[in-house]
C-alpha positions as CSV (number, residue, x, y, z in Angstrom):
1,M,9.4,-24.0,-3.4
2,K,10.7,-24.8,-6.8
3,A,9.7,-22.7,-9.7
4,A,6.6,-23.9,-11.5
5,K,7.4,-25.6,-14.8
6,T,7.0,-23.5,-17.9
7,T,7.4,-26.2,-20.5
8,P,4.9,-25.5,-23.4
9,D,3.0,-28.1,-25.4
10,F,5.4,-27.6,-28.2
11,E,8.5,-25.5,-28.7
12,Q,7.7,-21.8,-28.8
13,P,9.4,-19.9,-31.7
14,T,12.3,-17.7,-30.5
15,L,11.5,-14.2,-31.5
16,A,14.8,-12.6,-30.9
17,A,17.4,-14.9,-32.6
18,P,16.1,-14.8,-36.2
19,L,15.4,-11.1,-36.0
20,D,19.0,-10.4,-34.7
21,R,20.5,-12.4,-37.6
22,A,18.4,-10.5,-40.2
23,L,19.2,-7.2,-38.6
24,E,22.9,-7.9,-38.7
25,A,22.9,-9.0,-42.2
26,A,20.8,-6.1,-43.4
27,A,22.7,-3.6,-41.4
28,L,26.0,-4.8,-42.9
29,K,24.5,-4.6,-46.4
30,D,23.3,-1.0,-45.8
31,G,26.8,-0.1,-44.6
32,V,25.9,0.6,-41.0
33,A,27.1,-1.0,-37.8
34,P,24.8,-3.7,-36.4
35,S,24.3,-1.7,-33.2
36,D,22.7,1.1,-35.2
37,A,19.9,-1.2,-36.4
38,V,18.8,-1.8,-32.9
39,R,19.1,1.7,-31.4
40,V,16.4,3.7,-29.5
41,T,16.7,7.0,-31.5
42,W,15.7,10.5,-30.6
43,R,13.4,10.8,-33.6
44,A,11.5,7.7,-32.5
45,I,11.1,9.2,-29.0
46,V,10.0,12.6,-30.2
47,L,7.5,11.1,-32.7
48,G,6.4,8.7,-30.0
49,L,5.6,11.6,-27.6
50,L,3.6,13.5,-30.3
51,L,1.6,10.4,-31.0
52,C,1.1,9.8,-27.2
53,V,-0.6,13.2,-27.0
54,G,-3.0,12.4,-29.8
55,L,-3.8,8.9,-28.6
56,A,-4.2,10.0,-25.0
57,A,-6.5,12.9,-25.9
58,L,-8.6,10.8,-28.3
59,N,-9.0,7.9,-25.9
60,A,-9.9,10.1,-23.0
61,W,-12.4,12.1,-25.0
62,I,-14.3,9.3,-26.8
63,E,-14.4,7.1,-23.7
64,T,-15.7,10.0,-21.5
65,V,-18.1,11.6,-24.0
66,A,-19.1,8.9,-26.5
67,N,-18.7,5.8,-24.3
68,V,-16.6,4.2,-26.9
69,H,-14.0,1.9,-25.2
70,F,-10.8,0.0,-25.6
71,L,-8.9,2.2,-27.9
72,G,-6.7,1.9,-24.8
73,G,-7.2,0.5,-21.3
74,V,-6.0,-3.0,-22.0
75,H,-2.6,-4.6,-22.3
76,L,-2.9,-5.1,-26.0
77,P,-4.4,-1.7,-26.8
78,L,-6.1,-1.4,-30.1
79,G,-4.9,2.2,-30.7
80,A,-1.3,1.3,-30.3
81,V,-1.6,-1.8,-32.6
82,F,-3.4,0.3,-35.1
83,V,-0.8,3.1,-35.1
84,L,2.0,0.6,-35.3
85,G,0.4,-1.0,-38.4
86,A,-0.1,2.4,-39.9
87,L,3.6,3.3,-39.4
88,I,4.8,0.0,-40.9
89,L,2.5,-0.3,-43.9
90,G,1.9,3.3,-44.6
91,V,4.8,5.5,-43.5
92,N,7.6,2.9,-43.9
93,G,6.1,1.6,-47.2
94,V,6.4,5.1,-48.6
95,L,9.8,5.8,-47.2
96,K,11.2,2.6,-48.5
97,A,9.8,3.2,-52.0
98,A,11.4,6.7,-51.9
99,R,14.7,5.7,-50.4
100,R,16.8,7.1,-53.2
101,V,15.0,10.5,-53.3
102,P,17.1,13.2,-51.8
103,L,16.2,14.6,-48.4
104,V,13.7,11.8,-47.8
105,P,14.4,10.4,-44.3
106,R,15.4,6.8,-43.8
107,P,12.6,4.3,-43.0
108,F,12.0,3.5,-39.3
109,S,13.9,0.4,-38.0
110,A,12.2,-2.3,-36.0
111,A,13.7,-0.8,-32.8
112,E,12.3,2.6,-33.6
113,L,8.9,1.2,-34.3
114,L,8.8,-0.8,-31.1
115,T,10.0,2.3,-29.2
116,I,6.9,4.1,-30.5
117,Y,4.7,1.1,-29.7
118,A,5.9,0.9,-26.1
119,M,5.3,4.6,-25.5
120,L,1.8,4.3,-27.0
121,L,1.1,1.4,-24.8
122,F,1.6,3.7,-21.8
123,A,-0.5,6.5,-23.4
124,A,-3.4,4.1,-24.0
125,I,-3.3,2.7,-20.5
126,V,-2.9,6.0,-18.5
127,S,-5.5,7.8,-20.5
128,T,-8.3,5.4,-19.7
129,P,-11.2,6.9,-17.7
130,G,-12.7,5.0,-14.8
131,T,-9.4,3.6,-13.6
132,E,-6.6,5.6,-11.9
133,T,-8.2,8.8,-13.1
134,F,-11.1,8.1,-10.7
135,F,-9.6,10.8,-8.4
136,L,-11.2,13.3,-10.8
137,T,-14.8,12.1,-10.0
138,V,-14.7,10.2,-6.7
139,G,-14.3,13.3,-4.6
140,A,-16.8,15.4,-6.6
141,G,-19.3,12.5,-6.5
142,L,-19.1,12.5,-2.7
143,F,-20.5,16.0,-2.6
144,Y,-22.8,15.8,-5.6
145,F,-24.6,12.6,-4.6
146,A,-24.8,13.3,-0.9
147,T,-28.4,13.4,0.5
148,R,-30.1,13.4,3.8
149,E,-31.0,9.7,3.3
150,N,-27.4,8.4,2.7
151,R,-26.0,10.7,5.5
152,W,-22.6,11.0,3.7
153,A,-22.1,14.6,4.9
154,E,-22.1,13.6,8.6
155,T,-20.2,10.4,7.9
156,F,-17.4,11.5,5.6
157,Y,-17.0,15.3,5.2
158,S,-15.0,16.0,8.4
159,H,-12.5,13.4,7.3
160,V,-11.8,14.5,3.8
161,P,-8.5,16.5,3.5
162,P,-8.8,19.8,1.5
163,H,-6.5,18.5,-1.4
164,F,-8.7,15.4,-1.9
165,A,-11.6,17.0,-3.8
166,P,-12.1,20.1,-6.0
167,G,-13.4,23.3,-4.4
168,W,-13.2,21.9,-0.9
169,D,-11.5,23.7,1.9
170,G,-12.1,21.1,4.6
171,V,-15.4,22.7,5.8
172,R,-17.5,23.5,2.8
173,Y,-17.3,23.0,-1.0
174,Q,-18.0,25.4,-3.8
175,R,-21.3,24.3,-5.3
176,E,-20.6,25.9,-8.7
177,V,-17.4,23.8,-9.1
178,I,-19.2,20.5,-8.4
179,E,-22.5,21.1,-10.1
180,G,-20.9,22.5,-13.2
181,L,-18.9,19.3,-13.6
182,Y,-22.1,17.3,-13.6
183,T,-24.5,19.6,-15.6
184,G,-22.0,20.8,-18.2
185,G,-22.3,23.7,-20.6
186,I,-19.0,25.2,-19.4
187,S,-16.3,26.1,-22.0
188,F,-12.6,25.4,-21.6
189,A,-11.9,29.1,-20.7
190,D,-14.6,29.0,-17.9
191,V,-13.5,25.8,-16.3
192,P,-12.6,26.6,-12.6
193,W,-9.0,25.4,-12.9
194,H,-8.0,27.4,-9.8
195,A,-10.4,25.3,-7.7
196,W,-8.9,22.1,-9.1
197,M,-5.2,22.9,-9.0
198,P,-4.4,21.8,-5.3
199,M,-6.2,18.6,-5.8
200,L,-4.5,17.9,-9.3
201,I,-1.1,18.6,-7.9
202,S,-1.6,16.3,-4.9
203,W,-3.0,13.4,-6.8
204,S,-0.4,13.7,-9.6
205,V,2.3,13.4,-7.0
206,F,0.6,10.3,-5.6
207,L,0.2,8.6,-9.0
208,F,3.8,9.4,-10.0
209,G,4.8,7.7,-6.8
210,C,2.8,4.7,-7.8
211,Y,4.2,4.6,-11.3
212,A,7.8,4.9,-9.9
213,T,7.2,2.1,-7.5
214,L,6.0,-0.2,-10.3
215,F,8.9,1.0,-12.6
216,F,11.5,0.0,-10.1
217,A,9.6,-3.2,-9.3
218,S,9.8,-4.2,-12.9
219,L,13.6,-3.7,-12.8
220,L,13.8,-6.0,-9.8
221,L,11.8,-8.7,-11.5
222,R,13.2,-8.3,-15.0
223,R,15.9,-11.0,-15.0
224,Q,13.9,-13.5,-13.0
225,W,10.8,-13.4,-15.3
226,I,12.4,-12.7,-18.6
227,E,15.6,-14.6,-18.5
228,N,15.5,-17.1,-15.6
229,E,11.9,-18.3,-16.1
230,A,11.6,-17.3,-19.7
231,L,7.9,-16.4,-19.6
232,T,6.3,-16.2,-22.9
233,F,4.7,-12.7,-22.9
234,P,2.0,-13.7,-25.3
235,L,0.5,-10.2,-25.6
236,I,3.6,-8.7,-27.3
237,E,4.0,-11.5,-29.9
238,L,1.8,-9.6,-32.4
239,P,3.8,-6.3,-32.3
240,L,7.1,-8.2,-32.3
241,R,6.0,-10.2,-35.4
242,M,4.6,-7.0,-37.0
243,V,8.1,-5.5,-37.1
244,D,9.9,-8.6,-38.6
245,V,12.4,-7.8,-41.2
246,D,13.7,-9.6,-44.3
247,E,17.2,-10.8,-44.6
248,R,18.1,-8.2,-47.2
249,D,16.4,-5.2,-45.6
250,S,16.7,-4.0,-42.1
251,H,13.4,-2.0,-42.1
252,P,9.8,-3.4,-41.8
253,P,7.5,-4.4,-43.4
254,A,8.8,-8.0,-44.1
255,R,7.3,-10.0,-46.9
256,A,7.6,-13.2,-44.7
257,F,5.1,-11.8,-42.2
258,W,2.8,-9.4,-44.2
259,S,2.3,-11.8,-47.2
260,D,1.6,-14.8,-45.1
261,R,-1.7,-16.2,-46.5
262,T,-2.5,-18.0,-43.2
263,L,-2.2,-14.8,-41.3
264,W,-4.5,-12.9,-43.6
265,A,-7.0,-15.8,-43.6
266,G,-7.4,-15.3,-39.9
267,A,-7.5,-11.5,-40.2
268,A,-10.1,-11.7,-43.0
269,L,-12.3,-14.0,-40.9
270,A,-12.3,-11.8,-37.9
271,F,-12.7,-8.6,-39.9
272,T,-15.5,-10.0,-42.0
273,L,-17.6,-11.3,-39.0
274,H,-17.3,-8.0,-37.3
275,L,-18.1,-6.1,-40.5
276,L,-21.3,-8.1,-41.0
277,R,-22.2,-7.5,-37.3
278,G,-21.5,-3.8,-37.6
279,M,-23.5,-3.3,-40.7
280,S,-26.4,-5.1,-39.1
281,N,-26.1,-2.9,-36.0
282,F,-26.3,0.3,-37.9
283,Y,-28.5,-0.8,-40.8
284,P,-31.2,-3.3,-39.5
285,D,-32.2,-4.2,-43.0
286,W,-28.8,-5.5,-43.8
287,P,-29.0,-9.3,-44.5
288,I,-27.0,-11.3,-42.1
289,M,-27.1,-14.9,-40.8
290,A,-28.7,-15.3,-37.4
291,S,-25.4,-16.8,-35.9
292,F,-23.7,-13.5,-36.6
293,Q,-26.2,-11.4,-34.6
294,G,-24.2,-11.7,-31.4
295,N,-21.4,-13.6,-29.8
296,A,-23.1,-14.8,-26.7
297,F,-25.6,-17.4,-25.4
298,G,-27.2,-17.6,-22.0
299,L,-29.3,-20.2,-20.1
300,Q,-31.3,-19.1,-17.0
301,M,-31.2,-21.8,-14.2
302,T,-34.5,-21.6,-12.2
303,E,-34.6,-24.9,-10.2
304,G,-32.5,-25.7,-7.1
305,P,-29.8,-26.3,-6.5
306,W,-28.7,-25.3,-10.0
307,R,-30.4,-21.8,-9.6
308,A,-27.3,-20.9,-7.6
309,L,-25.5,-20.6,-11.0
310,G,-27.9,-17.8,-12.1
311,T,-27.6,-17.2,-15.8
312,L,-25.1,-19.3,-17.6
313,Q,-23.5,-17.0,-20.1
314,G,-20.8,-17.7,-22.6
315,E,-19.3,-15.2,-25.0
316,Y,-16.7,-15.9,-27.8
317,F,-14.2,-13.2,-28.9
318,L,-12.1,-14.1,-31.9
319,G,-9.1,-12.1,-30.6
320,A,-9.3,-13.7,-27.3
321,I,-9.4,-17.1,-28.9
322,G,-6.2,-16.2,-30.7
323,V,-4.5,-15.1,-27.5
324,A,-5.7,-18.4,-25.8
325,Y,-4.1,-20.4,-28.6
326,L,-0.8,-18.7,-27.9
327,L,-0.8,-19.9,-24.3
328,T,0.2,-23.4,-23.2
329,R,-2.7,-25.8,-22.9
330,E,-2.2,-26.0,-19.1
331,L,-2.8,-22.3,-18.8
332,S,-5.8,-21.9,-21.2
333,G,-7.3,-25.1,-19.8
334,S,-6.9,-24.0,-16.2
335,M,-8.6,-20.7,-16.9
336,W,-12.0,-22.2,-17.9
337,M,-11.8,-25.3,-15.7
338,F,-11.3,-23.3,-12.5
339,F,-14.1,-21.0,-13.5
340,W,-16.5,-23.9,-13.5
341,I,-15.1,-25.4,-10.3
342,M,-15.8,-22.1,-8.5
343,Q,-19.3,-22.0,-10.0
344,F,-20.1,-25.4,-8.8
345,Q,-19.1,-24.4,-5.2
346,L,-22.2,-22.3,-5.3
347,V,-24.2,-25.3,-6.3
348,A,-22.6,-27.3,-3.5
349,A,-23.5,-24.6,-0.9
350,E,-27.1,-24.7,-2.1
351,M,-27.2,-28.5,-1.8
352,L,-25.8,-28.3,1.7
353,G,-28.6,-26.0,2.8
354,F,-26.9,-22.6,2.5
355,P,-28.8,-20.7,-0.1
356,V,-26.5,-18.3,-2.0
357,A,-29.0,-15.4,-1.7
358,T,-28.8,-15.6,2.1
359,L,-25.1,-15.9,2.5
360,P,-23.1,-12.9,3.7
361,K,-21.6,-10.8,0.9
362,D,-18.6,-8.5,0.6
363,N,-19.2,-4.8,0.4
364,S,-17.6,-4.1,-2.9
365,Q,-18.1,-7.0,-5.3
366,G,-21.4,-8.4,-3.8
367,R,-20.0,-12.1,-3.8
368,P,-20.4,-14.6,-1.0
369,L,-17.7,-14.2,1.5
370,F,-16.5,-17.7,1.3
371,I,-15.7,-17.2,-2.4
372,T,-14.2,-13.7,-1.8
373,Y,-11.8,-14.9,0.9
374,Q,-10.7,-17.9,-1.1
375,S,-9.6,-15.5,-3.8
376,I,-7.8,-13.3,-1.3
377,G,-6.0,-16.3,0.1
378,G,-5.0,-17.4,-3.4
379,W,-3.7,-14.0,-4.4
380,A,-1.7,-13.6,-1.2
381,M,-0.1,-17.0,-1.4
382,L,0.7,-16.6,-5.1
383,A,2.4,-13.3,-4.4
384,V,4.4,-15.0,-1.6
385,L,5.4,-17.9,-3.8
386,L,6.4,-15.7,-6.7
387,L,8.7,-13.7,-4.4
388,W,10.0,-16.9,-2.8
389,T,10.8,-18.3,-6.2
390,A,12.7,-15.2,-7.1
391,R,14.5,-15.1,-3.7
392,G,17.9,-16.0,-5.1
393,H,17.8,-13.3,-7.8
394,L,16.4,-10.7,-5.4
395,K,19.1,-11.5,-2.8
396,M,21.7,-10.9,-5.4
397,M,20.1,-7.6,-6.3
398,F,20.1,-6.4,-2.8
399,R,23.6,-7.6,-2.2
400,A,24.9,-5.9,-5.3
401,A,23.0,-2.7,-4.2
402,W,24.6,-2.7,-0.9
403,N,28.1,-3.6,-2.2
404,P,28.5,-3.3,-6.0
405,R,31.9,-5.0,-5.8
406,S,30.6,-8.0,-3.9
407,A,30.4,-10.3,-6.9
408,L,32.9,-10.5,-9.7
409,P,32.2,-11.0,-12.5
410,N,29.1,-8.9,-12.1
411,P,26.0,-10.9,-13.0
412,H,24.0,-7.7,-13.4
413,S,26.3,-6.1,-16.0
414,N,23.4,-6.2,-18.7
415,E,20.9,-4.5,-16.4
416,P,19.5,-1.2,-17.8
417,F,19.9,0.3,-14.3
418,S,22.2,-0.7,-11.6
419,P,21.0,-2.8,-8.8
420,R,21.5,0.1,-6.4
421,V,19.2,2.3,-8.5
422,A,16.5,-0.4,-8.7
423,V,16.5,-1.2,-4.9
424,V,16.9,2.4,-3.7
425,G,14.4,3.7,-6.2
426,F,11.8,1.1,-5.1
427,G,12.4,1.8,-1.4
428,L,12.3,5.6,-1.9
429,S,9.1,5.4,-4.0
430,L,7.3,3.4,-1.3
431,L,8.5,5.8,1.4
432,G,7.3,8.7,-0.7
433,L,3.8,7.1,-1.0
434,L,3.8,6.5,2.8
435,A,4.8,10.1,3.4
436,W,2.0,11.3,1.1
437,C,-0.5,9.1,3.1
438,W,0.9,10.5,6.4
439,F,0.5,14.1,5.1
440,A,-3.1,13.2,4.3
441,G,-3.7,12.3,7.9
442,M,-3.5,8.4,7.7
443,N,-2.1,6.2,10.3
444,P,1.4,5.1,8.8
445,L,0.9,1.6,9.9
446,I,-2.4,1.2,8.3
447,A,-1.3,3.1,5.2
448,G,1.8,0.8,5.0
449,L,-0.4,-2.3,5.1
450,F,-2.6,-0.9,2.3
451,L,0.4,-0.2,0.2
452,A,1.8,-3.6,0.8
453,V,-1.5,-5.0,-0.5
454,Y,-1.1,-2.8,-3.6
455,V,2.4,-4.1,-4.3
456,M,1.3,-7.7,-3.7
457,A,-1.7,-7.3,-6.0
458,S,0.4,-5.6,-8.7
459,I,2.9,-8.5,-8.8
460,V,0.0,-11.0,-9.3
461,L,-1.7,-8.8,-11.8
462,A,1.5,-8.6,-13.8
463,R,2.0,-12.3,-13.7
464,L,-1.6,-12.7,-15.1
465,V,-0.8,-10.5,-18.0
466,V,2.8,-11.5,-19.0
467,E,2.3,-15.3,-18.5
468,G,-1.6,-15.8,-18.7
469,G,-2.3,-13.4,-21.5
470,F,-5.0,-11.6,-19.6
471,I,-5.7,-8.4,-21.5
472,F,-7.7,-6.7,-18.8
473,P,-7.1,-8.3,-15.4
474,Q,-9.0,-7.1,-12.4
475,L,-9.0,-7.9,-8.6
476,P,-11.8,-10.2,-7.5
477,F,-11.8,-8.6,-4.1
478,S,-11.5,-5.2,-2.3
479,P,-8.5,-4.5,0.1
480,L,-10.7,-2.7,2.5
481,D,-13.0,-5.8,2.8
482,W,-9.9,-7.9,3.7
483,M,-8.6,-5.3,6.1
484,T,-11.9,-4.9,8.0
485,G,-13.2,-8.5,7.8
486,G,-9.9,-10.4,7.9
487,L,-7.0,-8.4,9.3
488,L,-7.9,-5.5,11.6
489,G,-11.6,-4.6,11.8
490,A,-13.3,-1.3,11.1
491,S,-12.9,-0.1,14.6
492,V,-9.2,-0.4,14.6
493,I,-8.9,1.4,11.3
494,G,-11.2,4.1,12.3
495,T,-13.7,6.2,10.3
496,G,-11.1,8.8,9.2
497,D,-8.7,6.3,7.7
498,L,-11.6,4.3,6.1
499,T,-12.7,7.5,4.4
500,R,-9.3,8.4,3.1
501,L,-8.5,4.8,2.1
502,G,-11.9,4.8,0.3
503,F,-10.3,7.3,-2.1
504,L,-7.1,5.3,-2.6
505,Q,-9.0,2.1,-3.1
506,T,-11.1,3.5,-5.9
507,V,-8.1,5.1,-7.7
508,L,-5.9,1.9,-7.4
509,F,-8.2,-1.1,-7.3
510,S,-11.7,-0.2,-8.6
511,D,-10.6,-1.2,-12.2
512,A,-7.0,-2.4,-12.0
513,R,-6.8,-3.4,-15.7
514,T,-4.5,-0.4,-16.2
515,N,-1.9,-1.3,-13.6
516,L,1.4,-0.2,-15.2
517,L,3.6,-3.1,-13.9
518,P,2.7,-5.4,-16.8
519,A,3.5,-2.5,-19.3
520,W,6.9,-1.9,-17.7
521,L,7.6,-5.6,-18.0
522,H,6.4,-5.7,-21.6
523,T,8.8,-2.8,-22.4
524,L,11.7,-4.7,-20.9
525,K,10.7,-7.9,-22.8
526,I,10.7,-5.9,-26.0
527,A,14.2,-4.7,-25.3
528,H,15.3,-8.2,-24.5
529,A,13.7,-9.6,-27.6
530,Q,15.5,-7.0,-29.8
531,S,18.8,-7.5,-27.9
532,F,19.0,-3.8,-26.9
533,S,22.1,-2.7,-25.1
534,P,21.7,-1.7,-21.5
535,R,22.0,2.0,-22.6
536,D,19.2,1.6,-25.1
537,T,17.0,-0.3,-22.7
538,R,17.5,2.5,-20.2
539,R,16.6,5.1,-22.8
540,L,13.5,3.0,-23.8
541,M,12.3,2.9,-20.1
542,L,12.9,6.6,-19.6
543,A,11.0,7.3,-22.8
544,G,8.1,5.3,-21.4
545,F,8.1,7.3,-18.3
546,A,8.1,10.5,-20.2
547,A,5.1,9.2,-22.1
548,V,3.3,8.4,-18.8
549,V,3.9,12.0,-17.5
550,L,2.8,13.6,-20.7
551,S,-0.2,11.3,-21.2
552,L,-1.5,11.9,-17.6
553,A,-1.3,15.7,-18.1
554,V,-3.2,15.5,-21.4
555,T,-5.7,13.1,-20.0
556,I,-6.5,15.3,-17.0
557,G,-7.0,18.4,-19.2
558,V,-9.1,16.6,-21.8
559,T,-11.2,14.7,-19.3
560,L,-12.1,17.8,-17.2
561,T,-12.8,19.8,-20.4
562,A,-15.1,17.1,-21.7
563,L,-17.0,16.8,-18.4
564,Y,-17.5,20.6,-18.0
565,R,-18.6,20.9,-21.6
566,N,-20.9,17.9,-21.9
567,G,-21.8,17.1,-18.3
568,A,-20.9,14.1,-16.2
569,L,-24.5,13.1,-15.9
570,T,-24.5,12.0,-19.6
571,A,-20.8,10.8,-19.7
572,Y,-19.3,7.3,-19.2
573,S,-21.5,6.3,-16.3
574,W,-19.1,4.0,-14.5
575,F,-16.6,6.9,-14.2
576,T,-19.0,9.5,-13.3
577,T,-22.4,8.3,-11.9
578,K,-22.0,4.7,-10.8
579,G,-18.4,4.3,-9.5
580,P,-18.3,7.2,-7.1
581,P,-21.6,6.4,-5.3
582,G,-20.6,2.7,-5.1
583,T,-17.4,3.7,-3.4
584,W,-19.2,5.7,-0.7
585,N,-22.1,3.3,-0.2
586,G,-19.7,0.5,0.4
587,T,-17.5,2.5,2.8
588,A,-20.4,3.8,4.7
589,T,-21.6,0.1,5.1
590,M,-18.3,-0.8,6.7
591,I,-18.4,2.2,9.0
592,R,-22.0,1.8,10.1
593,T,-21.9,-2.0,10.6
594,N,-18.6,-1.7,12.3
595,A,-17.2,-4.6,10.3
596,A,-15.2,-6.8,12.5
597,L,-12.8,-9.8,12.2
598,D,-14.5,-13.1,11.5
599,P,-12.5,-16.2,12.2
600,L,-14.6,-18.1,9.5
601,N,-13.1,-15.7,6.9
602,W,-9.6,-16.9,7.9
603,S,-10.7,-20.4,7.3
604,W,-11.7,-19.7,3.7
605,F,-8.5,-17.6,3.4
606,A,-6.4,-20.5,4.4
607,I,-8.3,-22.8,2.0
608,G,-7.5,-20.5,-0.8
609,A,-3.9,-20.1,0.1
610,G,-3.7,-23.9,0.5
611,V,-5.0,-24.6,-2.9
612,V,-2.5,-22.3,-4.6
613,W,0.3,-23.8,-2.5
614,G,-0.8,-27.3,-3.4
615,I,-1.0,-26.5,-7.1
616,M,2.4,-25.1,-7.1
617,A,3.9,-28.0,-5.1
618,L,2.4,-30.6,-7.4
619,R,3.5,-28.7,-10.6
620,S,7.1,-28.7,-9.3
621,R,7.1,-32.4,-8.6
622,L,4.7,-34.1,-11.0
623,L,5.4,-33.6,-14.7
624,W,1.9,-34.8,-15.6
625,F,0.0,-32.3,-13.4
626,S,-1.4,-29.7,-15.7
627,L,-3.4,-27.3,-13.6
628,H,-2.0,-23.8,-13.2
629,P,-2.6,-21.5,-10.1
630,L,-3.4,-18.4,-12.4
631,G,-6.6,-20.2,-13.3
632,Y,-7.7,-20.4,-9.7
633,I,-7.0,-16.9,-8.7
634,V,-9.0,-15.4,-11.6
635,A,-11.9,-17.8,-11.3
636,T,-14.2,-15.4,-9.4
637,G,-13.5,-12.2,-11.2
638,Y,-15.5,-10.3,-13.8
639,P,-13.0,-10.8,-16.7
640,I,-13.2,-14.5,-16.7
641,R,-17.0,-14.4,-16.9
642,R,-16.5,-12.6,-20.2
643,L,-13.6,-14.7,-21.4
644,W,-14.0,-18.3,-20.2
645,L,-15.6,-19.5,-23.5
646,S,-12.8,-18.0,-25.5
647,F,-10.1,-19.7,-23.4
648,F,-12.1,-23.0,-23.8
649,L,-12.3,-22.6,-27.6
650,G,-8.5,-21.7,-27.8
651,W,-7.7,-24.7,-25.7
652,L,-9.9,-27.0,-27.6
653,V,-8.6,-26.0,-31.0
654,K,-5.0,-26.4,-29.8
655,T,-5.7,-29.7,-28.2
656,L,-7.4,-31.1,-31.3
657,V,-4.6,-29.9,-33.6
658,L,-1.9,-31.3,-31.4
659,K,-3.7,-34.6,-31.1
660,Y,-4.5,-35.2,-34.8
661,G,-1.9,-33.0,-36.6
662,G,1.1,-32.9,-34.2
663,S,3.3,-29.9,-33.2
664,D,4.1,-29.0,-36.8
665,S,0.4,-28.5,-37.6
666,A,0.1,-26.5,-34.4
667,Q,2.9,-24.2,-35.5
668,R,1.5,-23.8,-39.0
669,L,-1.8,-22.7,-37.4
670,R,-0.1,-20.1,-35.2
671,P,-0.1,-17.3,-37.9
672,F,-3.8,-17.9,-38.4
673,M,-4.5,-17.2,-34.7
674,I,-2.3,-14.1,-34.7
675,G,-4.3,-13.0,-37.7
676,L,-7.5,-13.4,-35.6
677,I,-6.0,-11.0,-33.1
678,L,-4.9,-8.5,-35.9
679,G,-8.2,-8.7,-37.7
680,N,-10.2,-8.3,-34.6
681,A,-8.1,-5.1,-33.6
682,L,-8.5,-3.6,-37.1
683,A,-12.3,-4.2,-37.1
684,M,-12.8,-2.8,-33.7
685,V,-10.9,0.4,-34.5
686,F,-12.9,0.7,-37.7
687,W,-16.2,0.4,-36.0
688,M,-15.0,2.6,-33.0
689,I,-14.5,5.4,-35.5
690,A,-17.8,4.6,-37.3
691,G,-19.6,4.4,-34.0
692,Y,-18.2,7.8,-32.9
693,F,-19.5,9.6,-36.0
694,L,-22.7,7.5,-36.4
695,G,-23.6,7.8,-32.7
696,G,-23.4,4.1,-31.6
697,Q,-21.2,1.6,-30.2
698,I,-20.6,-2.1,-30.8
699,Q,-19.6,-4.3,-27.9
700,Y,-16.5,-6.3,-29.1
701,W,-13.7,-8.1,-27.4
702,P,-12.6,-7.2,-24.9
703,A,-15.6,-4.9,-24.2
């Protein structure tokens, strides 16, 4: 299968080349070697780690306690963008003005600022409650919400390992440990850390194994996606543009970017609309136009067959419109087109005499199985095709890992880590995860299948982010639904493994928007755009891993302190009172109904896989074919329900500008769209802070 074409509607600006020329000219003017202008320095790493502590603690606290979201938790984190802007305009502005004052440190270079941004990206993602930190509440919730009616005790307790839940010895749990977490009123000094420590150590080992697996996977995919296919990485265009430099100065801010009137027009529009909406939210007497009261519309369909659509809802988010504009039209158009194609499948089912309300549903998402298995087939096929497209590169990596002298000259001489490190590291990380699962009492074959699904899903999630600009991608299916209804059946897996996999599925898949593979690839793209040497790229990646380790430790401490102090019953409900019961209700249903293989599921799986294969085949052979498989695989998920209108508006604006103004006009409008993203981010951070102190929250993109 040939690689899908990536030709954009008009030529994308190259971010690296102009920046390299400016850096070299400015560096020579300042009397330093050009390589010094693009170094990853120790002062940037140390400052980045300190800022990671602050951002991780703040994000974990305000999300858990105040229900104020998206300072982190997405792949364009508002907290990281805000800190980057403050460093550029505030710190660097002062340092540049005081450059001739003795003992004043030199301003931060673009490379240093992007080092800090990359580290903050990891801190913002890792510290997000309700994602991979679910291990803190899913075990406690199993005990706290168990009743005679749901029969969780007799179904699950005997299969839960001692290190899977706090205060649990395999036979009974410590009531004060669990109830204190939910009722609150316990100070930091009185938190039963001793009861949590075995579980925290065990799950930290598991998560570090996952992070390492994705770290090495990004090294294996780096050259293929960044150099060979030259993916656009739309979500890092804003931070890359923010650190632009002038030809006469090697330190941001640059007048060319920060004085761009088109940029500030977009930023002012986004900030003003959110300012008006926020004032109206907190002060009802504030005068505001009716159209500014919200950003959504809805139509309730009540007559058949259109009632299968339920409520037709559309929401516009200015920042998401800006991101959609940065994509190619084939991508942004496919996102909203396939969403509606999937919706009309429900109408077709109703017309054929299969009411949607009576169709069998999956256990986790509650969607009709014929929709769910199409999604599973599409995701599986896309993962296979992505690996097939990269087969030449991966073959060279494995050959070089086996025999480093097999190819001269070495095509991997600019890799940050040797092919042997990447290949062996990836294999050992997976083996470590498999050993952890075996130690927890799982069947190694079943655990291996589950981990294979995790790697497959991570690759597709990463593609959605780095090519499709999806800020918070999620899976539209549950791996356990697939394994019970499409691969093995509940009886083959067994109650014990279903129980233990229920923990793993909640941690890794319940909210996969914080999967770290896209962040590792964003970091590698930053290094490539800045022309980092292999040594500096390696240092940047290791700094990112240090940020992950530190941020996870801070997040665990802050989250448990917040829950024991304020009580999980009044905290972020998805993380504490909705997600854990949902996990165990779904798993109990699989066990009690003895979910078995259904040949019809395989039919829908084959249809989904065939659609993705067909799209890729047509894209590689027909230049005019404009549909993209990424649109198909996200068409049934929650994120596209929130973002389809934004993708449509971004696609529509770009289409009209190209049609009536040409590519030059489309390029001139690009800073305006970047300004929408920047203004949206600034406004949301402002109202997050205001909401925290005023006791309210405003739902903005991407909330």
